[in-house]
C-alpha positions in Angstrom: 72.4 27.3 140.4 73.6 29.8 137.9 77.0 31.4 138.6 76.2 35.1 138.3 79.0 37.5 137.4 79.0 41.2 138.3 77.2 43.5 136.0 79.5 45.8 134.1 78.3 48.9 132.3 79.0 48.9 128.6 81.7 50.9 127.0 80.7 53.9 124.9 82.7 52.4 122.1 81.6 49.0 120.6 84.0 46.2 120.2 86.2 46.8 117.1 87.8 44.4 114.7 91.0 44.1 116.7 89.2 43.3 119.9 86.9 40.9 118.1 89.9 39.0 116.7 91.5 38.8 120.1 88.2 37.4 121.5 88.3 34.7 118.8 91.9 33.9 119.3 91.6 33.7 123.0 88.6 31.4 122.8 90.2 29.1 120.2 93.4 28.9 122.3 91.5 27.3 125.2 91.0 23.5 124.6 87.4 22.5 125.0 86.7 19.0 124.0 83.2 17.8 124.5 82.5 17.3 128.2 85.7 19.3 129.0 84.4 22.8 128.3 84.5 24.3 131.8 87.7 26.4 131.4 86.6 27.9 128.0 83.1 28.6 129.4 84.4 30.4 132.4 86.7 32.5 130.2 84.0 33.4 127.8 81.7 34.5 130.7 84.5 36.8 131.9 84.8 38.3 128.4 81.0 38.8 128.0 81.0 40.6 131.4 83.8 42.9 130.3 81.9 43.6 127.0 78.9 45.0 128.8 76.6 42.0 129.0 74.1 42.6 131.8 74.0 39.0 132.9 76.8 36.5 132.3 77.0 33.1 133.9 77.6 29.4 133.6 74.2 27.6 133.7 73.2 24.2 135.1 74.4 22.3 132.0 77.7 24.1 131.9 76.8 26.4 129.1 78.4 29.9 128.9 75.4 32.3 128.7 75.3 36.1 128.3 72.2 38.3 128.2 71.4 41.8 127.1 68.1 43.5 127.6 65.3 43.2 130.1 64.7 39.8 131.5 61.0 40.3 130.9 61.4 41.8 127.4 58.6 41.5 124.9 60.7 39.4 122.6 63.6 37.0 123.2 66.1 36.2 120.5 68.5 33.3 121.2 71.9 33.1 119.5 72.8 29.4 120.2 76.4 28.5 119.4 78.5 25.7 120.7 81.9 25.9 122.5 83.0 22.3 122.4 85.3 20.8 119.7 86.4 17.5 118.4 89.9 16.3 119.3 92.9 17.7 117.4 95.9 19.8 118.5 96.3 22.6 115.9 98.8 25.3 116.8 96.8 28.5 117.3 98.3 31.2 115.0 97.5 33.9 112.5 99.1 33.6 109.1 98.9 35.8 106.0 97.2 34.1 103.1 96.4 35.2 99.5 93.1 36.6 100.6 94.2 38.1 103.9 95.0 36.9 107.4 93.7 33.5 108.7 93.5 32.1 112.2 94.4 28.4 112.6 93.2 26.3 115.5 90.8 23.6 116.5 87.3 25.0 116.6 88.2 28.1 114.6 85.5 27.1 112.1 83.4 24.6 114.0 82.2 26.4 115.8 84.1 29.0 117.9 84.3 31.3 115.0 80.4 31.6 114.8 80.2 31.7 118.6 82.7 34.6 118.8 80.7 36.3 116.0 77.6 36.1 118.2 79.4 37.5 121.3 81.0 40.4 119.4 77.9 41.3 117.4 75.6 41.3 120.4 78.1 43.5 122.3 78.1 45.9 119.4 74.3 46.1 119.5 74.5 46.8 123.2 72.4 47.1 126.3 70.9 50.5 125.5 69.5 49.3 122.2 68.1 46.1 123.7 66.2 48.0 126.4 65.0 50.6 124.0 63.5 47.9 121.7 62.3 45.6 124.5 64.4 42.8 123.1 66.3 40.2 125.2 69.3 38.9 123.5 70.6 35.5 124.9 74.0 34.3 123.6 74.8 30.7 124.5 78.1 28.8 124.1 76.5 25.3 124.4 78.4 22.2 125.6 78.5 18.7 124.1 77.2 19.5 120.6 80.0 17.4 119.2 79.3 14.5 121.5 75.8 13.7 120.0 74.3 14.3 123.4 73.6 18.0 122.8 73.5 18.5 126.6 73.7 22.2 126.4 71.1 22.7 123.7 68.7 20.4 125.5 69.1 22.6 128.7 68.3 25.7 126.7 65.4 24.1 124.9 63.9 23.0 128.2 64.5 26.4 129.8 62.7 28.4 127.1 59.7 26.1 127.0 56.9 28.6 127.1 56.2 27.9 130.8 59.4 28.6 132.8 60.4 31.2 130.2 58.8 32.3 126.9 59.6 30.5 123.7 62.0 32.6 121.7 60.7 34.8 118.9 63.6 33.7 116.8 66.8 31.6 117.0 70.1 31.7 115.2 72.4 28.6 115.4 76.1 29.2 115.3 77.5 27.0 112.5 79.8 27.9 109.6 78.0 28.8 106.3 80.2 31.6 104.9 79.4 35.2 105.8 77.0 35.7 102.9 74.9 32.5 103.3 72.4 31.3 105.7 71.7 27.6 106.5 68.0 26.7 106.6 68.1 23.0 107.6 69.9 19.9 108.7 69.3 16.2 108.2 68.4 14.0 111.1 70.5 11.3 112.6 70.1 7.8 114.1 73.0 5.8 115.4 72.9 2.0 115.4 75.2 -0.4 117.3 75.4 -4.1 116.8 76.9 -6.8 119.0 76.7 -10.5 118.0 78.2 -13.6 119.5 78.6 -17.3 118.5 80.5 -20.2 120.1 84.0 -20.6 118.7 84.4 -22.8 115.7 87.1 -23.7 113.2 87.2 -21.5 110.1 87.0 -24.7 108.0 83.7 -25.6 109.6 80.2 -25.2 107.9 79.1 -22.1 109.9 79.9 -18.6 108.8 82.0 -16.7 111.3 80.4 -14.2 113.6 82.1 -11.3 111.7 79.8 -11.9 108.8 76.8 -10.8 110.9 78.2 -7.2 110.9 79.0 -7.4 107.2 75.4 -8.7 106.4 73.9 -5.8 108.4 76.0 -3.2 106.6 75.1 -4.7 103.2 71.4 -4.8 104.2 71.5 -1.1 105.2 73.4 -0.1 102.0 70.7 -1.9 100.0 67.9 -0.3 102.0 69.4 3.2 101.4 69.9 2.4 97.7 66.2 1.5 97.4 65.1 4.6 99.3 67.4 6.9 97.3 66.2 5.8 93.9 65.3 8.9 92.0 66.6 11.3 94.6 69.4 13.4 93.2 70.0 15.8 96.1 72.1 14.7 99.1 69.8 16.4 101.5 66.9 14.2 100.3 68.9 10.9 100.6 69.3 8.4 103.4 73.1 8.3 104.0 74.6 5.5 106.0 78.2 5.4 107.3 80.2 2.5 108.8 81.9 4.0 111.8 83.6 1.0 113.4 83.8 -2.8 113.3 85.7 -5.0 115.7 86.0 -8.8 116.4 87.2 -10.5 119.5 87.1 -13.8 121.5 85.9 -13.7 125.1 86.9 -15.9 128.1 83.7 -18.0 127.6 85.0 -19.1 124.2 82.5 -17.0 122.2 83.5 -15.2 119.1 82.1 -11.6 119.2 81.7 -8.8 116.7 80.7 -5.2 117.4 79.8 -2.6 114.8 78.7 1.0 114.8 76.7 2.5 111.9 75.4 6.0 111.5 72.4 7.1 109.5 71.7 10.6 108.2 68.0 11.0 107.8 66.2 13.2 105.1 63.0 15.0 106.0 60.6 12.5 104.6 62.3 9.4 106.0 60.1 7.1 108.1 62.3 5.9 111.0 59.5 3.7 112.5 59.2 1.7 109.3 63.0 1.4 109.1 63.1 0.0 112.7 60.4 -2.6 111.9 62.3 -3.7 108.8 65.6 -3.8 110.8 64.0 -6.1 113.4 62.6 -8.4 110.7 66.2 -8.6 109.2 67.6 -9.4 112.6 65.1 -12.1 113.3 65.7 -13.8 109.9 69.5 -13.5 110.2 69.6 -15.1 113.7 66.8 -17.6 113.1 65.2 -16.5 116.4 62.2 -18.6 117.3 60.7 -16.2 119.9 58.6 -13.3 118.7 60.4 -10.2 117.7 60.3 -7.6 120.5 58.1 -4.6 119.9 60.0 -1.5 119.1 57.5 1.0 117.8 59.9 3.9 117.1 63.5 4.9 117.4 64.5 6.3 120.8 63.5 9.8 121.9 66.3 12.3 121.9 68.9 11.5 124.6 67.6 8.0 125.1 68.6 4.5 124.0 66.6 1.6 122.8 68.0 -2.0 123.0 66.6 -5.2 121.6 68.1 -8.7 122.1 67.5 -11.7 119.9 68.8 -15.3 120.5 68.9 -17.8 117.6 70.1 -21.4 117.6 73.7 -20.3 116.9 73.8 -16.5 117.0 72.9 -14.1 119.8 72.4 -10.5 118.6 71.9 -7.2 120.3 70.9 -3.9 118.5 71.1 -0.5 120.2 69.5 2.6 118.7 70.4 6.0 120.1 71.3 9.6 119.3 68.1 10.0 117.3 67.5 13.5 116.0 64.7 14.5 113.7 65.6 16.5 110.5 64.6 20.1 110.6 64.3 22.7 107.9 63.3 26.3 108.7 61.2 28.5 106.4 62.9 30.4 103.7 60.4 33.4 103.6 60.1 34.9 107.1 61.3 38.0 108.9 64.4 36.4 110.3 65.7 35.3 106.9 64.8 38.7 105.4 66.7 40.5 108.1 69.8 38.5 107.3 69.5 38.9 103.5 69.1 42.7 104.0 72.1 42.7 106.4 74.3 40.9 103.9 73.5 43.4 101.2 74.0 46.3 103.6 77.5 45.1 104.4 78.4 44.5 100.7 75.9 45.8 98.1 77.5 43.6 95.5 77.1 40.4 97.6 74.6 37.7 96.4 73.1 36.1 99.5 72.7 32.4 99.4 70.8 29.5 101.1 72.2 26.1 102.0 71.0 23.0 103.7 73.4 20.7 105.5 73.7 16.9 105.4 75.0 16.7 109.0 73.2 17.7 112.2 73.4 20.6 114.6 71.7 22.0 117.7 69.0 23.2 115.3 67.7 19.6 115.3 67.2 19.9 119.1 65.6 23.4 119.5 63.8 23.6 116.1 61.2 20.9 116.9 60.9 22.2 120.5 60.3 25.8 119.7 58.9 25.9 116.2 60.1 29.5 115.9 61.8 31.1 112.9 65.3 29.6 112.9 68.4 29.5 110.7 72.1 28.8 111.1 74.8 31.4 110.5 78.5 31.9 110.9 81.8 32.5 109.1 83.9 29.7 107.8 84.2 27.0 105.2 82.4 23.9 106.6 84.6 21.7 104.5 87.3 22.5 107.1 85.2 21.1 110.0 87.2 18.6 112.0 90.2 18.6 109.6 93.9 19.0 110.5 93.9 22.2 108.5 91.0 24.0 110.2 91.3 27.8 109.8 89.2 30.8 109.5 89.6 33.9 107.4 89.6 36.9 109.7 88.2 39.2 107.0 85.3 36.9 106.6 84.9 36.7 110.4 84.7 40.4 110.7 82.2 40.7 107.9 80.0 38.1 109.7 80.1 40.2 112.9 78.9 43.2 110.9 76.2 41.2 109.2 74.9 39.8 112.4 74.9 43.2 114.0 72.9 44.6 111.2 70.5 41.7 111.2 69.8 42.2 114.9 69.2 45.9 114.3 66.7 44.9 111.6 64.7 42.5 113.8 62.6 44.7 116.0 60.8 46.3 113.1 60.2 42.9 111.6 59.1 41.5 115.0 56.6 44.3 115.4 55.2 44.2 111.9 55.1 40.5 111.0 55.9 38.6 114.2 58.9 37.2 112.1 56.6 34.7 110.3 
């Protein structure tokens, strides 16, 4: 059950820069590794209640959720950020830099900065505005985005499924893109794990060691990507493999073992089903398996895992496919995008708004295919600082992003009523 917090009437004065900075600093100061977000979520719910959110609670997945506007409003807009971070103990502090003050801390960029932007901007828009325009604003600090499970986003996608609750009219994902840019899309993902075993043998013997199975697989995938990427100059359009881990060992049954983990970033026109078929053909040939190759028609659905085992005369091999997310790219010309472009220009008439697409994944990959509504990602920060020991966020940029989002939300009702955002 949702843990409801008391309704607090909004202040007559919207959250100012100083309060917004304290909101960000407080959120960053609470550690919230993936699967360990409870304390940060509880704290954020308290903050949203104090800022005048009508409904603020921790949902069934552990997400921190705050809402403004009628529960049965004509239009629902979801601001979906994430509250979890990768590991890393960075002293939370504000320091002066050449371009103004910056806040250091794990998650300041990825992605508590964008999440705090959502919370502050929605509070500035306020309850009265939401009721007057029949808009329901739902701000989410989702859990487990960094864990590849996207538990929080899957809960929200299932909740607003058009049956239990209406599909949102628009969605903004909280990820760093710089205050004057919007992100339109993310590549997909597929994770592959290999485990192979062979009886122990002397290194001077005729048979190659089991470690070479992992090397052969990696080389095959690199060659596969090279063939696919021929003539593709943009990183967003390329298949991008990464070798995440490789480990060898000997077990008590005197088998040599190797495990390897490989990640694949998938472009929009990549055929994962064809890749899986080719992968199984490679595995059968590499092991010399005599039995028919098991049928594996597609990569696993989101949140699931597919496993295939092959046994050859010498080598036993297991492949596991999981964490599959489809690539997703939102439309460039719709009311949501136009609202942000106008907002950026309103905050700074000399700014030149920009568009980007990202080679990683985000919760856009989860809710985009589920909802099919206008969607983009927005948030302050330099994404090159994601996960780094030097992660920090410009507070001037953060405040500009708050003002841009506030203005964009004010723009939306007219666009909703006139064009349905599309």
